[in-house]
Each structure stands twice: as structure tokens, then as C-alpha cells.
N, C-alpha and C positions, 0 to 999 in steps of 0.2 A: 504494499501500499504504500504508494506515496503521497505527500501531503507537504504544502503548501503553509507553515506558517507565520502569523503576523505579530506585530505586536502588542494589538491595541488587545483589549481583556473585557468580556461578556461575562452577562450573568445567566447560567443554564437554566431547565427546569426546576435541578433540584437547588437552584440559590445559590451556586459557587461561582468564582470563575473561572474561565478556562480561557486556552486559546484557539482561535478562528483556524480555521485549516480547510484549505483542498484537496479532500480525497479526488487524486488522478484514476487510481487502479477501478475504482469501483462509481465511478463518475454513470448518475443513472439517464438513460435516453428512451423516455417511451418505456419502462419497463427493463431496459438490457441495459447490463453495463458496458460502459465502455468498450472493454477490450472483447467481450464478447460480441460488439458489434460490428467493431474492426477483423475481427475472424469470420461472422456473416460476410462482409465488404469483400473479403480476400477470396471469400469461397465462391463470390458471384464474380470476381475477376479474374481469376484462375485461366477461366474458359474460352479466352481469347475474344470473348464479346466486345470489351469494351476499347476501340482505337484509339490508338494513342494522339488523341485529338483534344480540343475544348472550344466552349462556344461563350463569345463575349455579349449578351444581348444590350445594347443601347436603347432606353427603353423612353422615347419623347414624351412624359405623360401632358394629358392635357389637349393631344393632337395638332402635329405639324402641317402646318401649310405646304401642299406638292408645290405651288407655284412659287413661294419661295427660297425653296430648297433644289429640289431636284429635277422641276421641268417647271421651268420659267414660263414658258407662251408666251412668248413680246410678239407673236404675231395677231392675239387676241385684243378685242378693246379696253381700252384703259381702265375699265372697271372690273375687267377680268386678269391681266396680265401678271406677271412680277411688279409688284409698288415700287421695287428697289432694280430694275432691272437686271441683265443674264452675266455671265460671265462663261467665256472660251474653256474647255477644259483641256488634259491632254490625249483624251478620248474624240478624234475626228467627229464631228455632228451634233454631239453633244453638249449642251450649256446646263450648266447651276444657276441657282439664282448668287446675285453680284457679291454677296456676303461670306461664299464658301471659297474663296481665294486659295487657301492652304488646300485642300480637297479636290479643289478642280486640276491642280498642279497631277494628283494623285489617281485620276479617273481611269486611267489606263489599269489601273492594280485593283480596280471596283468591278463591279456587276450592279448596273443600273435597275432596278423593276418600277417601269412606270404601267404598270396593268393591272396591280394587286388592290384586290377588290375584296369585300365580306359584307355591307349593307348595312353594318348596325351604327344608329347614329347620338347613341345614348354614352357618356362617361363609361359608368361602371358596366355593363354588359360589353363593350366595345374591350375595354383593359380586358378582364377578364377572360375574354374570346380570343385577343390576341397573344395574351400570354399564355394561354392554352394552347395555340395553335388548332383551336376550334376540336379540342376533340373531345369525347362524350363526359370523360368522369369530372370534364372541369379542372385537371389538376395543370400547373404550371407547366413548362416546360422541362424547367430543369428538375421538378420534383417527379414525373417522369423519368429522366435521366437519373434521379436517384434510384430508385425503385429497380432500374435494370442493372445499374454501376455502382449499388453501395450507398449509402453513406457518407463515403469518406473514402480517398485514395489509399487503399491498402497498402500501398508502397513508399507513402509520406505522411499519412495522418491527415492531411486535408481533408474539407467537408468537401462534397460534389458537389451542392447545390446551393450555391450562397448568393445573397443578395447587398448592393453596395449603394445607400442612399446619401445624400448630404449629409444628416445625421451619424455616417459610419464615421464621419472626420472629426468629428470631437465636439466636447458640449456647448462649444462656443457657437457649432449650427445647429441646434435644437429647434429653432422658429423657421428654420427652412423647410421646404414644402416636400414631403417623405411620401406618403398612401401607400407605403409599403404591400398591404392586403391585396392592394390593383396586381400587383404583378405577381404574387409568391405564392398564391391557396394553391389548398392540397385536393380540393374537390370532394370527390368519394373516397380518394385515397389514404393511407394511414396518413394523419396529421406525425407521424413521426420524420416523415419525410420532405418534412417544411423546409426553408429556405433558412441560412444559416444567416440570420441577419446583423452586425456589429452594434448598428445604429437603433435599433426596436429590440432587440431579443431575440430570440430562436431556439433550438434547442439544446446546441452545444454552450451558448454563452447564458441563456436562464439557467440551465445546471450549476454553469462554474457559478454566478450571480449568489446561487443558494450557499454555495460554500467560502465568498469571501465578502470579505467586512465592507457592511455597505460603503459605497463610494471607490473602494479601491482600483474593481476594475475599469472604473470611470477613469478614473487616474493613472491614466496610459503611461508615464514614463515614471512610477513609481513601482508598477507591476511588472512592466518591462526590469526593472532594474532588480525586483527580487526574482524574477525567473532567471536571469544572466548568474546572478547568486546560488540560485537552485542547481544551474547547469551545470556549472563549475561542481557544486556539490557531490553531483550524481555522476559526473561523467568518471566512467571507469567502472562505475560501482552496479553495473543493471544489465551486466552480463547473463549472470545467472535469471533473469525474470523473462518468461513468456514471450513471443514475438508483439504479441499484441498489446502486452502489459510496457513494450516499450515503445509502441506507436501511443498507446493512453499516453504515454509522457509526452512522444513528439509533438504532438495535438497541443498543448500547453508548454513545451517549450521552444516546440521550433515553429508549427505553426503560430500560433498566434506572436509568442517573440519577436519570428523574424519576418513573416510574408506580409502583415498587419502592419508592419512599423515601418513608414516611411519616410524614417531618420534615416535610414540605411542605407536608401539612393542616393546615387551623386548628384551634387548639388546643381550640377548641369540638366541632368536628365528631368529634376524636377520641376526646374525651371523653364526647360520645353512644351509640357505641361502645363505651366499655371495659366488659370484663369482667373484667381482671386484680383484681377484688376479690371474686371469686367461687370461692371456693374449698372443699374438703371440709372441716370443720372437722375438730380435732384429735382427736376423738372417732369420725369416722368413717374416718380413715386408721388408726389402730389398729385398727379392726373389720375392714377390707378394705385388702389387702396390695397392690391395684394401686390403691387411689385416686390417688396423686397421680400418676402413669402419666397417668392420665385426668383433670386438671383443665384444665377449659374456660377457661385464664387468658387465651387470644390469641385465643381464637373471634372479640372483638369486631373485632381488628385485620386478622385474616382477612379477616372479612368487606368489613372496609373497603380492605384491597391489591384485592379483588375487585372493588369497585366502582372505585376508580382503573383496574384493567385495562380492565374493558369500555371505560369512559370510554375510555380509550388508545386502543381497537382491538383487543381480546382477542377472538375470539367464542365462546369457552367456558373458563366456570372453573370445575373444580370443589372445594369446600372442605371437608375433613374435620373434625369434631369426634367420637371417641371415647370411650367409657367407657359405651355404653349397654348392655351384656349385664348386665342384672343377674338373673341364677341367684339371688345370697344364698348364702351358706352360706362367707364368710367371703373367698373370691378374687376375686371379683366384688362389684357393689354386691348389697344389697339396693335394693325401692324406694322405701322410706322413708330410703336413706341420698342413694341415687343421685339420683333424680327433683329435688327440690331444687337438687343444683348444676345437674342439666344442664340442663332447662330454664329454667331464670332467665339461665344462658346465649343458648343460642337465644333467649328472648322478647327479650334487650336486644339483642343483637348482630343478630338477623333483622328485630328491627321498626327498628330504626336504619338496617339497609339502603336497606326498603321506604320508609322516612322519606325518606330521604338520596334515590332515585331519583324520588320524585312531587317534591321540591323542585328536584333539577334535572330536570327534564323526561323525565328517559328512562320513566318508567313504560311507556309506551308502546314501548320499545325494549328494553328487560332486562326478561326472564323468570326468576325465578326459582325453582328448584325445591327440595322440600325430602322427602328420603324418606330412607331407610335400607336396610341387609341385608335387613330382612323386620319382621314386630310380633313381640309376645310372647303367649303363652299367654293366655286366658282369665282362666283361675282361678290365683289365687297359689299358690306353689308353699309347703312346709313349711318353708322358709327363707326365706320373706318375699318370696319372687322372682318373676319371670316367666318362663318358658323359651321357645325358639324358638319360633317360628310362623312357617310360611311360608300361611297362610291366608287371612291376612287382613295390608294393609301399609301406611302411615301414609305418605300422599302430597299435597302441597300444592303449588297452580302462583300466581302472583303476577304479572301483568303480563306484559309481554310482547304486547302488544297482542290478546290469547285474555279470554274473555267472563268478566269476575271477578264476585264477588258471590253465590255461588251453593255449594250442597252437591251433589257428585254421586255416585248411589249412597247405598247404606244400609246398612250390614253386621248383621247377626241380634241375638237382644236382649241376647245374651251378648259380642256384640264379635269374633265368631271366624270367621265367614265371609259374603261378600258374600251378601244375597239380594234383590238390586237393579243393573242400569246395570253389571255386571263388566268392569273394566279390566287389562287385561294387560300386561306388559311389552313387546309391542309396540303397543301404544298409547300408552305413554308414549314408543318412542324416535321412534315417527311423528307425535309432537307437538309433540316435541323440532324434529326437522328440515326439519318443514311449517313452521316457525318459523322457521328459521335457513336455510332456502333456497328455493330455488323450484324445485321439486320436478319441476315440467313442463319447464321449461331445461335440469335436469340430464339427464333423461333421453337428448335427444341431443345431449348430449356424449360427444365423445370423448377417452381418455387417463385416466380414471380406471380401478381395478381392478374387472373385472365384479362381483368377489364384494363390494366396496362400494357401489357401486352399485346394487346389489340390496339390500344389506341397509340403505342408505338409501331406498332407493322404497316395501321394503314393507307397510312398516307404518302403519299408518290411523290419524290423528288422534284424540283424545277428541273423542266428535260434538259436547257438549254445552258445548266450549273455541270450535270456532270457528267 
């Protein structure tokens, strides 16, 4: 039994003081001890089902406008086309919204889908649908993957399904928009496969908090210092522990102590991702009551953490970026107020991520998916915004060993509906699951819930990508 002791004394139910501690060897996860859970994960992974791939899904919450991002429609009338114009890209004939300057230079490394629709125009139902890839269980794709691959990577101890919101970046960001439940639902599947969420609680983190004194886990510097001390203390003393006990130790000593610690990154890499300077102006905040809540100041750190997690063995990471609900009218952004802030942050953070995985030799291994709940109406409304629109949704793929350097499908002249090569949410799910898993091998496997197996194997990948 590994215990992490603190200096804080508390009273227990018998009235005497004791030191609080962290039980690692018997850390409970949905009734399963941590070593037992890792053993189960190993039994899943040792059959060759899980490919050496990872997915990072950048979810633009609120619904990004297709016109101001990846389908500007500058030949359309002024009340339809991109408000800020377009920019040529490195992919001949393909143009982006003018604020995506860095991503435009990387378009030849991307596959831009201009024909994705699901038809849902309400926030909650659309968010749940996209996160699940429309599967019948209602579970998000990260949960489906964890059902097949196991809760953790059996080699590294990293959680296989992780959610990174703005609040994951520290206590000072707790007022920023997160809405984690819309992208991390488990549907009819077991709650034990819920996303590990450092910012809002999750299976692993909740159990750790039960055993760590209040505030210690949130005090990241203090916790990491204690973990470093513990690492030095136990190094060389765990040879006789079981493989799974050692992996349990790794979750605490390596998973939390290293992969989630951005201070271990080169300062130049951190600067490359940085979006802290991208904030709404004072004038915008005075006009839009939610502007401060939607500020994308942490997005760069979130994407950097995502890269660190997949590099450390996490199979599926969801990164959220709020602020894309641009109706105008005072409460939400107008297009003119919101787009320069939101797209600048995505342009910076996503381009840094793409360049980083290229530089690190991870481009064929890591698949970045950029999408949102739905798109926005072709016509700008009377308040200078665009309303909900489920008939055309932005969708971009980068890397993962798929066929890049192409635009898939085409929208109509107004950018409102697909006119060729329609892509469904089932195709999105199929593309992701076929990237992460050997579907043929998975079908021969017993032990996975039948409804999860059906959800994973029923989807067909986008034909142009494979």
C-alpha cells in the first residue's frame, strides 16, 4: 500500500488526530481497485485491438460559423458571406476565413469537410449528438473508446479518456465557461468510463480528492513537490510490487506529476501555444455580458496539455473552447465582436499543436478533429449575429495517418447545406473509431458491452480519408 502523507492533522470519527494520506494501491474506481482496473485494461489491450494512435477533439462549444472559419462564401451577398473576408491557403482552390492565417498555411496538412450535417439546431441535443458521433448509447466517443481500450493505458498508466476545459488550467480560471457534461456523457454505458476531468472532477480525480486534504490537490505546486519527494523515496523500492501496483504508482507519480505539469515544457514551446493575450476588448465586454466568461485565454495551454497527454499514452482527449454562440443582441457575441477573438485563439493554439506534432514525429499517430455543436445560419440576423444551424457544420481532420491535403464535399452557394459527398455523424464516429481501433479484431472480442461494441463497429469512415 502506497500512502502520501501530509502535515495536516484532522480528527477522525473516534475523536483523535491522524495524518491524512492518499491510498494508491487500493484507490477505488467504481468498485474496482486501481491495480485491478489496470489489470483489466491490460487484458483488453494485449489482444492487439488498440492501434498506436490517439485522437484530440477540439470542440468549439456554442456552434462555430462555417462562413468565418473554413467556408467563407465570398461570392454570396453581403448579408451571407464572411464578414471579415477570406484568405488563400496552402491547398490550391481552398480559402479560409481571413482570421485563420496560421492554419491557412497548414491547409495542405488538413482535410476540410464542407458537407457535414446532422440537422439538430438546439444546443444540448446537438452537443450530445456530436460528442457521441450520433451513436445509440448516447455515450461520447471518448467513453466508447475507453470501453474497448480500457480505462487506462496499461503501459503508462494514463487515463484513456480525458477532458481538458479552461478550468483544468488552474483555480484562477474557474469562472470561465466549461459545460463539461455536454461533451463527456456516458449515456447508457457505465459511469466508470466517464472522462477524467482535472478541472471538474472525474473518476480518478474524485477518488484522489477523497484522500488528499482539502485544497492540496488544487495546490498544484505543493502536490507536485510532495510527489517528487515521494518519487525519490520509493525509487528502487517497488521492484517486488506487482506490475499493476507499479502502474497504480505511475498514475500518481508519472501521470499527474509529469504529463499534467506544463512547467516541464520548454518556455519556447509554451510561448508558441500562448493565447493569454487574446482577450475581448473593454468595448466588447461592455456590450456583451458573457464576453469575459468566454475569453479563450487558456486555449493554448489546453492544447499543449492535450499534446502532452497523448504523448504520454492517453488515447482520447477532448479540448473545449466556449464562446461560439454568436446571436448578437447583447447577451452573446455579435459576429464582429466574437470572431476576431475566438478565431485568433483557435488559429494560434491549433496551428501550434499541428506544428508541434509534426516536429515531434507524431503527425501520423495523432488525429486532431475540429468541430462544434452545429454551424450558423447563412444569413446574418438583425442583431449582427448568426443563429443556430444544424444543416451544415464545420469539420476538419488533421493527421492520424489519414489522407490529408483535400477538401471533402461542397456546400451550396449560401453555405447552408451540402450539395455533394454528404458526411454524417456516423461517418465522424466511424472515422475516429477505425483510426483508434482494429475493428475486425474488436468484433472477435468478448467482454465489451454489446451496445458499446455495436456503436463502435457500426459507423463507416469517411471514404475520402481512408
